[in-house]
C-alpha positions in Angstrom: 73.8 116.8 81.7 71.9 120.3 82.1 70.4 122.7 83.8 66.7 123.2 83.8 64.3 126.3 85.1 60.7 125.9 85.3 58.5 129.3 86.2 54.4 127.7 87.1 51.7 129.6 87.7 49.8 132.7 86.5 52.1 134.5 87.6 55.2 133.8 85.2 56.9 136.6 84.5 59.5 136.0 81.1 62.2 138.9 82.0 62.9 136.9 85.4 62.5 133.6 84.0 65.8 134.9 81.5 67.2 135.7 84.1 67.3 132.8 86.3 67.6 130.3 83.3 70.5 133.3 82.2 72.4 132.1 85.7 72.6 128.2 84.2 74.7 129.5 81.2 77.7 127.4 82.4 76.0 123.9 82.6 75.4 123.5 79.2 76.1 124.6 75.8 72.9 125.6 74.1 69.5 127.5 75.1 66.4 126.0 74.7 63.4 126.9 76.0 59.4 126.7 75.5 56.9 129.6 76.4 53.0 129.9 76.8 51.1 131.7 79.0 51.6 130.4 82.7 54.0 128.2 81.7 57.9 128.7 80.8 60.5 126.0 80.4 63.9 126.2 79.4 67.0 124.0 79.7 70.6 124.8 79.4 71.7 121.9 77.4 75.3 119.9 77.3 74.5 117.7 74.2 75.8 114.1 75.6 73.5 111.6 74.5 71.6 112.0 70.8 73.0 115.4 70.9 70.9 116.4 67.4 68.1 115.5 68.5 67.1 115.2 72.1 66.0 119.1 72.4 64.4 120.2 75.1 62.1 120.8 76.3 60.8 117.7 75.3 57.3 117.7 74.4 54.9 114.3 74.5 53.5 113.2 71.1 50.5 114.5 72.4 51.3 117.4 73.5 49.9 117.0 77.2 53.6 117.0 79.0 56.7 119.0 78.9 59.8 117.2 80.2 63.1 119.3 81.6 65.8 116.9 82.5 69.0 117.1 83.7 71.0 113.5 83.7 71.7 110.7 82.5 69.7 107.4 82.9 72.1 104.4 82.3 70.1 101.5 81.7 68.0 103.6 78.9 68.9 101.0 76.1 67.1 98.5 78.1 63.6 100.7 78.8 64.0 102.0 75.3 63.8 98.1 74.2 60.9 97.2 76.7 58.9 100.1 75.9 59.3 99.8 72.2 57.9 95.7 72.4 55.2 97.6 74.6 54.3 99.5 71.6 55.9 102.9 72.0 57.3 104.5 69.1 60.8 106.7 69.4 61.5 109.8 67.8 65.2 110.0 69.0 67.8 107.6 70.6 67.9 110.2 73.7 67.7 108.9 77.0 65.7 112.3 77.5 62.8 110.8 75.2 63.0 107.5 77.2 62.1 109.4 80.6 59.3 110.7 80.0 57.8 107.5 77.4 58.4 105.6 80.9 56.4 108.1 82.6 53.8 108.0 80.1 53.9 103.7 80.1 54.3 103.4 84.5 53.2 106.7 85.6 55.0 107.6 88.7 56.4 104.0 89.5 58.8 104.3 86.3 61.2 105.4 89.0 61.7 102.6 90.5 63.2 101.0 87.0 65.7 104.6 86.3 69.2 103.9 87.0 71.3 106.6 86.6 72.3 110.7 88.0 69.2 113.1 87.3 66.2 115.5 88.0 63.3 116.8 86.1 60.1 118.3 86.2 57.4 116.8 84.1 54.7 119.3 83.8 51.1 118.6 82.5 49.9 121.3 80.7 46.2 121.3 81.2 46.3 120.8 85.5 49.3 122.9 85.5 51.1 120.5 88.1 54.5 119.6 87.8 55.9 116.2 88.7 60.0 116.8 90.8 61.5 113.7 90.7 65.4 113.1 91.8 67.8 110.5 92.0 68.7 108.1 95.0 71.8 109.4 96.5 70.9 113.4 94.9 74.3 113.1 92.4 71.9 115.5 90.4 70.3 119.0 92.1 67.2 120.0 92.1 65.4 123.5 93.9 61.7 125.3 94.5 60.5 128.6 95.8 57.6 130.1 95.4 56.5 133.5 95.1 52.5 135.0 95.1 50.6 133.1 91.9 54.1 130.9 90.7 56.6 127.8 91.2 59.8 128.2 90.7 61.8 125.3 89.8 65.9 125.4 89.3 69.2 123.2 89.1 71.1 125.7 91.1 70.1 127.7 94.5 71.8 131.0 92.7 68.7 130.7 89.9 66.1 131.3 92.7 68.1 134.0 95.0 66.8 136.8 92.9 62.7 135.6 94.1 64.8 136.9 97.9 61.9 134.3 98.7 63.5 130.9 101.0 64.8 127.8 98.4 64.0 124.4 99.4 65.8 121.4 98.2 64.2 118.5 96.6 65.9 115.7 98.6 67.6 112.9 97.3 65.1 110.0 96.2 62.3 111.7 96.4 59.6 112.7 94.3 56.0 114.2 94.0 53.6 117.0 92.8 53.8 120.7 92.9 51.9 123.8 91.8 51.8 127.3 92.2 49.6 127.5 95.0 49.4 124.3 97.2 51.9 122.6 99.5 54.5 120.7 97.3 54.6 117.1 98.5 57.2 115.2 98.2 57.8 111.6 99.3 60.7 108.9 99.4 61.3 106.5 96.9 64.1 105.4 98.4 65.0 106.0 102.2 68.6 105.9 102.3 68.4 105.6 106.4 67.3 102.4 105.8 69.5 100.8 102.9 70.2 97.7 103.2 67.8 97.0 106.5 66.4 93.6 106.2 69.1 92.3 103.9 71.4 89.7 105.2 74.8 90.9 106.2 77.8 89.4 103.9 80.4 88.9 106.2 82.5 86.2 104.5 85.5 88.2 102.6 85.7 86.1 99.6 81.6 86.1 98.7 82.1 90.3 99.8 84.9 90.5 97.5 83.3 89.0 94.8 80.2 90.7 94.9 82.1 94.1 95.6 83.9 93.9 92.5 80.8 93.1 89.8 78.9 95.5 92.0 81.3 98.5 91.3 82.6 97.1 87.2 78.8 96.9 86.0 78.3 100.4 87.7 81.8 101.9 85.8 80.6 99.5 83.0 76.9 101.4 82.4 78.8 105.1 83.1 81.4 105.0 79.9 78.9 104.1 77.4 79.5 107.0 75.0 81.3 108.0 72.5 83.3 110.9 73.7 86.5 110.7 75.6 86.4 110.4 78.8 88.2 111.9 81.9 89.5 110.7 85.5 89.8 112.9 88.6 92.9 111.6 89.1 94.0 111.5 92.5 96.7 108.6 92.7 94.5 106.8 95.5 92.5 103.9 95.5 89.2 104.9 94.2 90.1 107.2 91.0 92.9 104.5 90.3 90.2 102.1 89.9 88.1 103.8 88.3 90.6 104.6 85.5 91.9 101.4 85.6 88.9 100.4 84.7 88.0 102.9 82.2 91.5 102.1 80.0 90.0 98.8 79.4 86.1 100.0 78.9 87.0 102.8 76.9 90.3 103.5 75.5 89.6 107.4 75.1 90.5 108.4 77.7 92.6 110.8 79.4 93.9 111.6 83.6 93.2 115.1 85.2 94.9 115.6 88.5 95.8 118.7 90.9 98.1 119.6 93.5 101.5 121.2 94.3 104.4 120.0 92.6 105.8 118.6 95.4 102.5 116.4 96.8 102.2 112.7 97.0 99.3 112.8 94.9 101.1 114.0 91.4 104.1 111.6 92.1 101.5 108.0 92.8 99.1 109.7 89.5 101.9 110.5 87.2 103.5 106.9 87.7 99.9 105.0 87.3 98.6 107.3 84.0 102.7 106.4 82.7 102.4 102.8 83.7 98.6 102.8 81.7 100.2 104.4 79.0 97.0 107.1 79.6 97.2 110.8 78.7 97.5 112.6 81.8 96.8 116.3 82.5 98.5 117.9 85.7 97.0 121.6 87.0 100.4 122.3 88.9 98.9 125.0 91.9 101.0 126.7 94.3 99.3 128.1 98.0 100.5 131.5 96.8 98.3 130.9 94.1 95.0 130.7 96.0 93.7 134.4 96.9 90.3 135.8 98.5 89.2 135.8 94.4 89.9 132.0 94.1 88.1 131.9 97.7 85.3 134.0 96.4 84.4 132.1 93.2 84.1 129.1 94.9 81.9 129.8 97.4 80.0 131.5 94.2 80.2 128.4 91.9 79.5 125.8 94.8 76.9 127.4 96.9 78.2 124.7 99.9 77.7 125.3 103.6 80.3 123.4 105.0 83.4 125.2 105.4 85.9 121.6 104.8 83.6 121.3 101.6 84.1 124.7 100.3 88.2 124.3 100.8 88.2 121.3 98.5 86.3 123.2 96.0 88.3 126.1 96.2 91.2 122.9 94.6 88.0 121.2 92.4 87.6 124.6 90.3 90.9 124.8 88.5 91.0 120.8 87.9 87.4 121.2 86.0 88.2 124.6 84.5 91.3 122.4 82.5 89.0 120.0 81.8 86.6 122.5 79.9 90.0 123.8 78.0 90.6 120.1 76.8 87.4 119.8 75.3 86.2 116.9 78.1 82.9 116.7 78.8 82.0 113.3 80.3 85.0 112.2 83.6 84.4 109.4 86.3 85.4 110.7 90.0 86.1 108.5 93.1 83.7 109.8 95.4 81.6 108.4 97.8 83.8 105.0 98.5 85.0 106.8 101.6 81.3 107.1 102.8 80.7 103.6 101.9 83.5 101.6 102.7 85.4 103.2 105.9 87.6 105.4 104.5 87.7 108.2 107.3 88.4 107.6 110.9 85.1 108.6 111.8 83.9 105.7 111.4 85.9 103.7 113.5 85.4 106.1 116.7 81.9 105.8 116.9 81.4 102.4 118.0 80.6 99.1 115.8 76.9 99.8 117.4 76.4 103.6 115.7 78.7 102.7 112.8 75.8 101.4 110.4 73.6 104.5 111.1 76.8 106.6 110.7 77.3 105.9 107.5 74.1 106.0 106.6 73.7 109.6 108.0 76.9 110.4 106.2 75.3 108.9 102.7 71.9 110.9 103.0 73.7 113.8 103.4 76.4 113.9 100.7 73.9 115.6 98.4 74.3 118.7 99.7 78.8 117.8 100.8 80.3 116.1 98.5 78.5 115.9 95.6 77.3 119.3 95.5 80.8 120.3 95.2 81.5 118.5 92.1 78.0 119.0 90.5 79.0 122.7 91.0 82.4 122.7 89.6 81.9 120.0 87.4 79.2 122.1 85.3 80.5 125.0 86.2 82.8 124.2 83.1 80.5 122.5 81.3 81.5 118.9 82.4 79.6 116.0 84.0 80.8 114.0 86.2 79.4 110.5 87.2 80.2 108.6 90.1 80.1 104.8 89.9 80.8 104.1 93.4 77.5 106.0 94.3 74.9 103.3 92.1 72.6 102.4 94.3 73.6 98.4 93.4 77.2 99.6 94.9 75.1 101.7 97.9 72.8 98.4 99.2 75.9 96.6 99.0 77.6 98.3 101.2 75.3 98.7 103.8 75.1 95.0 103.8 79.2 94.5 104.9 79.8 95.0 108.5 82.9 97.5 109.6 85.2 94.8 109.9 85.8 94.2 106.4 85.8 98.2 105.7 88.7 98.4 108.1 90.9 95.4 108.8 94.4 94.6 109.4 94.7 99.0 110.3 93.8 99.2 106.7 90.7 101.9 105.6 88.4 100.3 102.5 90.2 96.8 102.6 87.3 94.9 101.2 87.8 97.2 98.3 91.9 96.9 97.8 90.7 92.9 98.4 88.4 93.1 95.9 90.6 94.3 93.4 94.0 92.6 94.6 95.2 91.4 91.3 94.4 94.7 89.3 95.8 97.2 91.0 99.6 97.9 91.4 100.8 97.7 94.7 102.0 101.3 95.0 98.3 102.0 95.0 96.9 99.2 96.8 99.1 99.8 99.9 99.1 103.4 99.3 96.9 105.3 102.8 94.3 107.3 102.6 95.0 111.1 102.0 92.0 113.5 101.5 92.5 115.2 98.4 92.6 118.7 100.0 95.9 117.8 102.0 97.5 115.5 99.9 97.2 118.5 97.0 99.1 120.8 99.7 96.5 123.8 99.9 93.8 123.1 102.5 95.9 124.9 104.6 96.3 128.4 102.5 92.5 128.2 101.9 91.8 128.0 105.8 93.6 131.4 105.6 90.5 132.7 104.2 87.7 130.5 106.5 86.2 133.5 109.0 85.5 135.1 105.6 83.2 132.0 104.4 79.6 132.4 106.0 80.2 136.1 105.3 80.6 135.7 101.2 78.0 132.5 101.4 75.5 135.4 102.5 76.5 138.0 99.9 75.6 135.7 97.3 72.1 135.3 98.6 72.7 131.2 99.2 71.6 131.8 103.1 67.4 131.6 101.3 68.6 127.9 101.9 70.6 127.3 104.3 73.8 129.4 106.2 77.0 128.0 106.4 77.4 125.7 109.5 80.0 123.6 111.2 82.0 120.5 109.4 80.0 117.4 111.1 83.3 115.8 111.8 83.9 118.4 113.8 80.6 118.5 115.6 81.2 114.5 116.3 84.8 115.2 117.8 82.8 118.2 119.9 80.4 115.7 120.9 82.9 112.9 122.2 82.2 110.4 119.1 78.1 110.1 120.3 76.3 110.2 117.4 72.9 111.0 118.6 74.1 114.2 120.1 76.4 115.1 116.7 72.9 114.7 115.1 71.2 116.8 117.4 74.0 119.8 117.1 74.2 119.5 113.5 70.3 120.4 113.1 71.2 123.9 115.3 73.7 124.8 112.4 75.5 126.4 114.2 78.8 128.2 112.9 82.4 128.9 114.5 82.4 131.1 117.9 84.7 134.6 116.7 87.7 132.5 119.6 87.3 129.8 117.3 87.9 131.3 114.1 90.6 133.0 115.8 92.3 130.2 117.1 92.2 128.2 113.3 93.7 131.5 111.4 96.0 131.4 113.7 97.3 127.8 112.8 97.0 128.3 109.5 98.5 131.6 109.4 101.6 129.0 111.3 101.5 126.9 109.6 101.8 128.6 105.8 104.5 130.6 107.7 106.5 127.5 107.9 108.0 127.3 104.6 109.0 131.4 104.4 110.6 130.7 107.4 112.9 127.8 106.5 113.1 129.6 102.4 114.5 132.4 105.0 116.8 130.8 107.5 117.9 127.3 105.5 121.1 127.0 104.0 121.0 127.9 100.4 121.1 124.6 97.9 124.5 124.9 95.7 125.9 122.8 92.7 127.9 120.4 93.2 130.9 123.0 92.8 130.0 124.8 95.6 128.6 127.4 93.3 125.1 128.4 94.5 121.7 127.0 92.7 119.9 129.5 90.5 117.1 131.5 92.1 
């Protein structure tokens, strides 16, 4: 995956473009550019597929089209075979070339044929127009802004803030045309708010389990088709454990990486699973005192996030992906998205069965600016490509056909996933309850101490040109008495916390952080068996 940048129009400025592209430096290993009058294109490329020949920006054989591409199309082998049979001659074995060949053959209809995690711009050199596309779930990012006589497109907000103009996100599952002067016209090719609509409900547990198992297994298989070492961000919970269990069988050249405080349950579960599977395991041990203002500032700078909980999770994610880069791992699997699909959070069971489906779809639609944005920015800040098998469109569509009663049953969240893989999962993982990463790693409350500063730090980087920091949606839903319509309306208002609310939150966080200190001061000293104090 990569970082892409385009400046299109008569006022395209090479110096400003170079600065724009430079902000995407960490997303890849090599910088590749193409410049001409009124069109500046560039890519910071992470070399994963056909590493030597997939040079970008990719130009069509007739030189009419220029492609800047970020992501992976996992069915590129099948598409290549189909296009070859139709007469297309390929110059590489990259998925990059397949994307442009698919556009040349099928036009805008090509988006319905792509299976993957991607965002790209195809520029028509003659007309000065750009065709913008983002994957169905918004795993990969894409933004644009305008200055007089120029359209600017980039993979991250930080690449566009220097222009000082409002920044707009290309929504997930959207595509369309843009140029330097006329309105940007994007339309959905996948409607995330109606996924599964009109399809029959799968309410038989045995059938649902078989379908979930087949869909997720196929999704993971598609994402480990590489000759590189593949990592797993392993929390020791259900979802990342499933990813590791599959990966070990499909791609034995793998490694697991876990972050947490030494005494956290995450580390104990993750260590046990990695040991049982014989998988190399790297542990990033942190303590609350390791999180200071500098770590908070860096997490906000990297992530560009706009909800407090996501920022706190980014604080924990950054050192994990930093370690992956040190290990030389460029591709990882994560378990993100499973909770949003299969009912891993209490909110899905508090709104009532009528509203539950709408809440699932609302959360899925917003993953692109919450959890998925955290994963993309934290990973690509260190040149690591994170793949999310739970968010393959086939898995998401299937999940929307399952009733809530198969997601929460017998007091256990994600019941159908546990049922689907009951024979594969060790019992200690299958029975482990949900434990969110930021809490289980023991670092959440430490990061909360800095929560009143989040909005100011976010503005200091210019990220409010896209949108300001807002309340976490789960807190908005609680404040609205679990009334989904009220919560969605309140969320659109994008209100920040008041000073009083921040003060209350700070007091709570300070009390939590003070407890270990007080225990050490007033608690009895540990001793050895002979009664002598343990060395400090």
